[in-house]
C-alpha positions, 0 to 999 in steps of 0.5 A, a space after each residue: 499509367 494504365 487506362 484501367 487505373 485512371 478509370 478507377 481513380 476517376 470513379 473514386 473522385 466522382 464518388 468523393 465529390 457526390 458524398 461531399 455535395 450531400 446535405 447532412 440532416 440530423 433530427 434533433 435529439 428528444 429532450 431528456 425527461 427525468 433521468 436517463 442512463 445511457 450505455 456505449 454498447 449500441 444494442 443496450 437501450 438507455 435506462 429512464 426514470 421519470 420520478 422517484 428517489 435513488 441512490 447512484 449505487 442502486 442505479 449502478 446495480 440496475 445498469 450492471 445487470 442490464 450489461 451482464 456485469 457480475 457483482 464482483 466487477 460492479 464496484 469498478 463502475 460509476 455514473 458520469 454526467 458528461 455535461 458537468 464533467 462530474 462523477 457521482 459517489 455511490 451514496 449520492 441521492 437523485 431526487 428525480 422529477 419529470 422535468 429534472 432533465 438529467 443525462 448520465 453515462 454508466 462508465 468504468 471509472 477504476 482502471 488498472 493499467 496493464 490489467 490484460 498483462 500483454 504489455 511487455 516490461 510492465 507488471 500485470 494486474 490480477 485478482 488474488 486466488 488460491 490456485 497456486 497455493 494448492 500446487 497447480 501448475 503455475 503456467 495455468 494461472 501464473 499470477 491470479 484470476 483475471 480482473 475483468 469478467 466477460 460482460 465488464 470486458 465487453 463494456 470496457 471495449 465499446 467505452 474505450 472505442 467511444 473515448 478513442 473516436 471522440 477524443 475523450 482519451 486524447 492521443 499522446 503528444 508526438 515528439 517529432 514528425 516521424 512519431 506523428 506519422 507513427 501515431 497516424 498508422 497506429 490509429 488506422 491499425 485501431 480501425 482495422 481492429 474495430 472493423 474486424 471485431 464488428 464483423 467477426 461479432 455480427 458474423 458478416 464477411 470481412 469484404 462486406 464489412 470493409 464495403 459497408 464501413 469507412 475507417 473514418 468511423 473508427 479513428 479520432 475525430 481530430 485525426 479525421 479533421 487533419 486528413 480532411 485537410 489534405 488533398 483528395 488524391 492523398 485521402 484516396 491513397 489513405 483509403 486504398 492502403 487501409 483497405 489493402 491492410 484490412 484485407 491482408 490482416 483478415 486473410 492472413 492474421 485472423 484467418 490463419 491464427 484463429 483469432 477470436 473477438 476476445 483476442 481483438 478486444 485485448 489487442 485494441 485495449 492494450 494498444 489504446 493504453 500506449 496510443 493515448 495520454 493518461 488513459 484511466 487517469 483523472 486530473 483534479 486542479 484544487 484551489 489550494 493544497 497544504 500537507 500538515 503534520 502535528 502542528 506543522 504546515 508546509 506548502 504542498 507539491 503543485 503541478 501546473 495550476 495546483 493539479 492533483 492526479 490520483 494514480 496507482 503508485 504500486 505499478 511500475 512504468 515501462 521504459 524500454 526505449 528513449 521514445 517511451 522515456 519521453 513519454 513518461 517524463 511527459 506523464 510524470 514530471 512535476 508530480 510529488 507522491 504523497 503516499 501509497 493507498 496502503 498508508 491511508 487511514 481515513 479521509 474527511 470532507 467538509 463543504 469543498 475541503 478534503 483532508 487525506 489522513 496518513 498513518 503517521 499523522 500526516 495529512 494532505 488538505 486540498 480545497 476544491 472548486 465545488 462540493 460535487 468535485 470534492 465528493 467525486 475526488 473522495 469517492 475515487 480515493 475510497 474506491 481504489 482503497 477498497 480494490 487495492 488495500 481493504 475490500 471491506 473498509 471505507 475511508 469516508 462514510 459520506 461517499 461509501 456505498 450503502 452496501 459496504 457500510 451495511 456489510 460492516 454492521 452485519 459482518 457480511 463479506 462482499 462477493 468472495 468465491 467459495 474457495 476463500 469462504 472455504 479457507 477462512 473456515 479452515 483457518 477458523 478451526 473448522 468448528 461445526 456451525 461456523 459459518 460465513 456470510 457473503 454476497 453471491 459472485 453471480 447474482 445481486 440479490 442473493 446472500 450465501 451462507 457457507 457453513 461447516 457441518 458433519 455427516 450424521 454418524 461420521 466425522 467427515 467435514 463438509 461445506 454446505 451453501 445456503 442462499 438468502 434471497 434479498 428483496 424489498 419485503 426483506 430476507 428469505 431463506 431460498 427454498 422455504 417460507 422462512 423470512 424476516 425484515 432484517 438479515 440479523 433477525 433472520 440469522 437469529 431465528 436460524 441460530 435457534 433451529 436445527 437445520 437438516 440437509 442431505 445426510 446432515 444436521 447442524 445449527 448455526 453457531 458462530 459467524 465469521 466476519 471480514 477481518 482487516 486487510 483480508 486477502 480475497 478475490 475482491 482484492 486487485 494485486 500487482 506483482 510488486 506488492 504480491 511477491 513481498 514475502 510476509 514475515 512468518 510468526 516465528 521470525 516476528 517473535 525472534 528476539 533481537 535488540 540493542 544491548 546496553 553495558 551495565 556500566 552505561 546505566 545508573 539506577 536511581 530512585 524507585 518509581 513503582 512496581 509492575 507485574 514481577 518487575 521493579 521500575 526505577 528512574 535511571 541515567 544512561 550514558 551516551 557519547 556527546 556528539 559535539 565533543 566527539 566532533 571536536 576531537 575528544 570523547 565525553 558522555 551526556 546523561 539521559 534520563 531513563 526508566 529501568 524496568 528490572 526483572 529480578 533474579 528470582 523470576 529467571 524462569 520468565 526472562 524469555 517472556 520478558 525478552 519477548 516484550 522487549 523484542 516487540 518494542 524494538 520493532 516499532 517506531 511511532 511517536 506515540 509509543 515509548 522508545 526502547 533504548 536497549 536491554 542490559 543484563 546485569 549480574 542475574 538481573 535483566 533490564 529494559 531501558 526505556 525513555 522517561 516520559 516526565 508526566 507519568 501514567 495517564 490514570 494518575 494525572 487525570 485523578 490528580 486534576 481538580 476539575 474535569 478535563 474537557 471533551 476535546 482533551 479526551 478526544 485527542 488522547 483517544 485518537 493518539 492512542 488509536 493511532 499507535 494501536 492502529 500502527 501496531 495492528 498494521 505490523 500484526 504486533 500485539 501489545 497485550 495490556 492496553 490500559 491508562 496506567 500504561 499510557 504515559 503523558 508527555 505533554 499535559 495540553 492544558 495550556 492552549 500555547 503549549 499545544 494539545 496533550 501528547 501521550 506515549 503508550 508504554 510496554 505491556 510488561 510480562 505477557 499474559 502467556 506466562 501469568 497465572 489464572 489469578 493474575 489474569 483475573 485480576 486484570 479484568 476488565 482490561 484483559 479481553 475475555 477470550 484471553 482469560 479462558 485461554 492466554 494462547 487466544 491473545 491477538 490484536 482483538 484483545 487490544 481492541 478490548 483494552 482500548 474500549 476499557 481505556 476509553 471508559 477510564 478516560 471518560 470517567 476521569 481516571 475511575 478504576 472500573 470493577 475496583 470493588 469486585 472480588 476475583 470471583 465476581 470478576 469472573 462472573 462479570 465476564 462469564 455472564 457477559 456483562 457490560 460496563 456502565 455507559 459514560 455520559 460522553 455519548 460518541 465515545 461511549 458507542 465506540 467503547 461498546 463496539 470495542 468491548 464485544 465479547 465476539 472478538 471477531 466483531 470488534 472494529 478495525 483500528 483503522 476504522 476507529 481512528 476514522 470514527 474518531 476524527 469524524 466525530 471531532 469534525 462534526 462536534 464544533 466544541 472540539 475544534 482544533 486551534 489554528 496553526 502556524 506555517 512551518 517548513 517540515 523539511 527543515 530541522 533545527 539542529 538545536 532540537 536534535 537529541 542524539 540517542 546513539 550511533 548507528 554507523 560510521 564511514 571514512 567521511 561521515 557518520 549516521 546517528 540515531 536522534 530524536 527531533 524534539 522541538 518542544 523539549 518534552 521527548 514527544 518528537 519523532 525518531 530520525 536518522 541523521 547523516 553528518 560529515 566528520 569536522 576534518 572533511 573539506 568543501 568537496 565532501 560537503 558538496 558530495 553531501 549536498 548532492 546526495 541530499 538533492 538526489 534523495 529529495 528526488 526519489 520516491 519508491 517503497 524500497 528506497 530509504 525516505 528523505 525527511 529534510 536537512 538541518 543547517 548550522 553556521 549560516 548553512 556551512 554545516 549541513 546534515 541529512 535527515 532520513 527515516 529511522 529504520 530500527 532493524 538496521 542493515 542486511 549485513 547486521 541483520 541476516 547473520 542474527 536471523 539466519 536459522 529463521 530466514 528462508 530461501 524464499 525471503 532471501 529472494 524477496 529481498 533480492 527482488 525488492 532491491 532490484 525494483 528500487 535499483 530499476 527505479 533509480 535507473 529509470 531516473 537516470 541515476 547509478 548508485 555506485 555503492 550497492 552492497 548489503 551494508 547499504 540495504 536497510 530492513 524496515 521490517 521483516 520481509 521489507 528492505 530499502 536501499 540506503 546510502 546515496 553518497 556515491 550516487 551520480 546522475 548520468 548524462 543522457 547523451 553518453 549513458 555513463 559517468 566518469 569518476 575523477 576521485 576514487 579515494 574511498 571506493 568499494 572496489 570488491 563490488 565494482 564492475 571491470 569498467 569501473 576499475 579500469 576506466 572509472 566509468 560507470 554505467 547502469 549495468 555497473 550497478 547490476 555487477 554490484 547487485 550480483 555481488 550483493 546477492 552473493 552476500 545475501 545468499 551467504 547470509 553476510 557471513 563475514 568469513 565468506 565476504 566478497 572481500 575475503 574471497 577475492 583476497 583469497 584469490 589475488 593474495 594480500 597487497 597494498 593500494 593500487 596493486 590490490 586493484 591491478 590484481 583484481 582486474 587481472 583475475 576478473 579479465 581471466 573470467 574468475 568470479 565469486 564461487 557458488 555459495 554452499 547451498 545455493 541453488 544453481 539457478 540462483 547462482 546462474 543469475 549472479 553470473 549473468 550480473 558478472 558479464 564482462 562487458 556491460 552490454 551483455 549483463 541482464 537488466 534489473 527488469 529481467 532480474 525481477 521476472 527471473 527472481 519472482 519465477 524462482 521465488 514462486 517455484 521455492 514457495 511451491 516446493 515448500 508447501 
């Protein structure tokens, strides 16, 4: 050992000893007066408020300005109380006095993992942008615009640095001693990044920074405590190693690569995501949690002590290696997903109880420890909803930002960028004087008017921006003396003026307010949701439905007359399930309604089929079921379910005493729920009125339950009605549709809903019944309103729905929310108590078979209605059961399939609903969601001419996502084929049929099959055929074959079986497999389909590599297919 080394070691020992002997003095913090808001950036001094009343939203705006955070990113932040662990909702009001003593921190609350896009294997997060729609290079903006601005990134960096060092973001749990050592090294690496950033940021040499700052200031306090317990030589060694690494990093990596402060921040934050546990997640532990649906109650899914953790479920989890799998298990095990944010309609809070309502009327009710915690939870869900689903909708008014509520009332957008404002004006027709109100993206106190105008003596369209300055005195047109106390008053004044600018002269004529789920840069989107192709209007309008033979229906008594149709009671023959199971065929008769379009109206038969097409796309408990369409001689017949109590208007008028307010609320809520469902599917009903609402249960007997309605079909669309027929429908038909029937949109249903509310309020009275057609026309021309009913709350809602400007009518999602809030606040309309029922147990006696959906070697799938009340109000479900001749082995297989499906939750995997048992549990049926459009094998041949390559690629991407999720749960499907991929709606598919699915043993990575009596051999990989071994990569092979089916539109003449049999010749039994194996070992594969792009076929070939290890993964397939889809979309523009 050299003398110099010994001297240096002695010097360092002496310094350590002197430091340890120093007495640490710290001045006591000054007491907090009033309210203080503290920041994590050291240079920014805290805010002080001695007295006054402020909302959390107002305080956050002031804080954002101080930290140079833009209005676009302002809604990612909130106020947090470290002492109580409480987040405050934007609407929270602080009444500040000098002795309040409130100390808060300004923090980013709404966090999206991998927002920076640097984590391999995870989908990046971005804001919507229009760049790719304009044909710009995808390399410049491959996804969209960044989530954070410069100020937000800067603040997040210092916030996370604080959380990392103090332990607010705890380190992940090590699974071994080696991993613990790795975590410690990563923490030291974080200190290197922090010190390097500090030096570059203030512009001092790295050598000076390393001398001035110890690594202990930048590592977690918990790790610091561990290091302090080690002997002094170990601590010196760690210090020396750190200094050496810091020097190398700055001289080599930073110096040679021109790394900036921005790069260091991104690296620091990305590393922290993997190093800490649940970064950005919040954990709530409710006292109780229950999930309820329509008078049914079930125990909720609990985690630990009734825990609840809201997470962005649209993002995938990276599982690159076994270590990462263990980490994900630590994070996800035990959690049960209630729903995606897109499925939420609204939330209700009462004292400490929070209810989250889903679109299918299912709700989660949780009781939290305090009112403050309940408000915090609701504000979290509400905030994420606006960031992901709809930037201009709030789920609960009690926590909503005042500015969002105000924007809804004034028709003003949030801080959308100019590109989206201009795009919207183009979509609105570019009419001169059309304008958009939007808050500035850069300044908090400015509203921008973007207006369409023309140059004088020219037809050139221009878009001009005018600023409105907002202050405590009101609203002022910037650069002028024109001001008014409210925005509405200022706009009314400006609309009466002729405005001049440059070489232009124009008038403000029509405002374009925000619309439901409008896409803009305010929304945060992930790759998964963005790449799902939305169906085109032509695809939605393509007519396809179940055909019923005329021999299977019997026409009975005449019920009445519709518009150009006759309505009859009828009988539909369907196969009897019980007799069929016993070995012979018989039929049961079901009461139906027959809507007959006579031979004299053959000229409008296409419009008649359009109505049937709309009805076949829906599956909702409050919308009547379309059994199918029958063509009888020259007549076209819609066959629909029979709803026994008939039209709502007739029922209401038949009552001797007025119906209760509560009864009317229930009917209004159910109708709004059905129309909200149609709005989300972008489907228009077209004739909402009381006579088109059928009553399945009257709800007059308390023991029977509340009323239950079903919305019937609209009849013949207004697009083929005469002017006289349209005017006759006033006031149910929307005013814009009387002017031009092509204006039919979801907004027309909102007007119809308002009129129907009027009917309900006035006990079935017919509005304007004494008016002649000319008087009805005049009613609309003069923009009159119907008389206000006595039911104040419903009357106010009705008036908003019947706004003559279709753009200003409320969203149905908002209508559902407001109705529920009104019901909660009105004690005289409280629902009756409900009895606990397990919603996953279906009694067989209540399953009513409608028709068969499919049949296999061992089992069959049927469409049934689960109708425990016997009044046809039950939901439609798909029921899978075994054939009677099958034995115990097949029964065990079905049980395994049930257990697998119960464990899965993914948007591209068919949903499990429950089971039905008979004979003491000996006979079991699997109950699944019903997807009315069937499998891709049936769907694609019918839609071939209307389905683009981009849509086909979207289907492939979604299948890969579902399969990647399945693999991440250690399952192999073993029967992936187009026949087992179901279509939920145009543009959305789900993987089904898990009858052959098996769980992998983690120690060997494959599953060995002992009995393959009914295997889909032409979809199987070579190792499955020769060794009966199934790997995750075996499913990749099957996906390649499925992809081949999709690209060929499931043409039966080009099916995989047909093509392989052409290669190997016809054979029997095992000889087929032997020949197939020989062909595959020779390297022969399915040929490139006609018209298939080369790069798409290359991906199929990568799936068909002979050895499993060489095959492409589903993650890689998602990436490659997404790139191909983007290229296709750009080339199609």
